[in-house]
C-alpha positions in Angstrom: -16.7 -9.0 8.8 -14.9 -9.3 5.5 -13.6 -12.7 4.4 -11.3 -11.2 1.8 -8.2 -8.9 1.7 -8.8 -5.3 0.6 -6.6 -2.5 -0.6 -7.7 1.1 -1.2 -5.6 3.5 -3.3 -6.3 7.2 -2.6 -6.4 9.0 -5.9 -7.1 12.6 -4.6 -8.4 14.4 -1.6 -8.0 13.3 2.0 -9.6 11.0 4.5 -9.2 9.1 7.8 -8.7 5.4 8.3 -9.1 3.5 11.6 -8.0 0.0 12.3 -7.4 -1.5 15.8 -6.0 1.4 17.8 -4.4 3.1 14.8 -5.8 6.2 13.2 -4.3 7.3 9.9 -4.8 10.6 8.0 -4.5 9.8 4.4 -4.1 11.7 1.1 -3.5 11.2 -2.6 -0.7 8.7 -3.1 -1.5 6.6 -0.1 -2.9 3.1 0.0 -4.5 1.4 3.0 -4.6 -2.3 3.6 -7.4 -4.2 5.3 -6.7 -7.8 6.2 -9.7 -10.2 6.2 -11.5 -10.3 9.5 -10.4 -6.8 10.7 -13.0 -4.3 11.7 -12.2 -0.9 10.2 -13.8 2.5 9.8 -12.9 5.1 7.1 -14.4 8.3 5.9 -13.6 11.2 3.5 -12.5 14.6 4.8 -15.3 17.1 5.0 -13.2 19.9 3.5 -11.2 17.9 0.9 -13.1 14.6 0.3 -11.1 11.8 -1.2 -11.8 9.5 -4.1 -10.2 6.1 -4.2 -10.0 2.8 -6.1 -10.1 -0.5 -4.3 -9.5 -4.1 -5.0 -10.4 -7.1 -2.9 -9.0 -10.6 -3.3 -9.2 -14.0 -1.6 -7.2 -17.2 -2.1 -4.9 -19.6 -0.5 -1.9 -17.2 -0.3 -3.8 -13.9 -0.2 -3.3 -13.4 3.6 0.4 -14.1 3.3 0.8 -11.7 0.4 -1.0 -8.9 2.3 0.9 -9.5 5.5 4.3 -9.5 3.6 3.4 -6.1 2.2 2.2 -4.8 5.5 5.4 -5.8 7.3 7.4 -4.0 4.7 5.8 -0.6 5.4 6.5 2.0 8.0 2.9 2.4 9.0 1.8 -1.3 8.9 -1.6 -0.7 7.4 -0.7 2.2 5.1 1.7 2.7 2.2 2.7 6.3 1.4 4.1 7.8 -1.8 2.6 5.6 -4.4 1.6 6.5 -7.9 -1.9 5.5 -7.2 -3.1 6.3 -10.8 -1.3 3.2 -12.2 -3.1 1.0 -9.7 -6.4 2.8 -10.7 -5.7 2.0 -14.3 -5.1 -1.7 -13.6 -8.3 -1.9 -11.5 -10.2 -0.1 -14.3 -9.0 -2.8 -16.7 -10.3 -5.5 -14.5 -13.7 -3.8 -14.3 -14.0 -3.7 -18.1 -13.8 -7.5 -18.2 -16.7 -9.8 -18.6 -16.6 -12.1 -15.6 -18.7 -14.8 -17.3 -15.8 -15.5 -19.8 -13.1 -17.9 -18.6 -10.5 -16.0 -20.5 -11.5 -12.8 -18.8 -11.5 -14.5 -15.4 -7.8 -15.5 -16.0 -7.0 -12.0 -17.4 -8.5 -10.4 -14.3 -6.5 -12.6 -12.0 -3.3 -11.8 -13.9 -4.0 -8.1 -13.6 -4.6 -8.6 -9.8 -1.3 -10.5 -9.5 0.4 -7.6 -11.4 -1.0 -5.1 -8.9 0.3 -7.2 -6.0 3.7 -7.5 -7.8 3.9 -3.7 -8.3 3.3 -3.3 -4.5 6.0 -5.8 -3.7 8.4 -4.0 -6.1 7.5 -0.6 -4.5 8.2 -2.0 -1.0 11.6 -3.2 -2.3 12.4 0.3 -3.5 11.3 1.8 -0.2 13.4 -0.7 1.7 16.5 0.0 -0.4 16.0 3.8 0.1 15.7 3.2 3.9 19.0 1.2 3.8 20.8 3.9 1.9 19.5 6.6 4.3 20.6 4.5 7.3 24.1 3.9 5.7 24.4 7.7 5.0 23.3 8.5 8.6 25.8 6.0 10.1 28.5 7.4 7.9 27.6 11.0 8.9 27.6 10.0 12.6 30.9 8.3 12.3 32.4 11.4 10.6 31.0 13.7 13.3 32.4 11.5 16.0 35.7 11.4 14.3 35.8 15.2 14.0 34.8 15.5 17.7 37.6 13.2 18.8 40.1 15.4 16.9 38.9 18.5 18.7 
């Protein structure tokens, strides 16, 4: 079992992700979140195999960060509609660092925090879009009810 949090960003292709009783069919633009201690299974599609970038992290607040992101998504373990290339670019920057240098250690951590902040920002955008859609739906329902009452 993993002792760290893990996030995969699907760059292209498709695959399947299983966690608890959930099964998700993923494609480019999706990310899947794996909390520490969870048993999971994932595999690439046989007809359109995926490629993905991943990042793991551990720390005092890491579980809290991941769960805050998870509770902001429609599919608790999956985020849809991301520009996963920008996450790939950030992960690639971390991989180019020399872990033995203290300055690179801090730079890598700052890039990791930037990745997490981008996810939080994306969740904020999704939540605002959902609120707008709900408000429009309520407005439309009210208008339809108003029209029906006039008839």
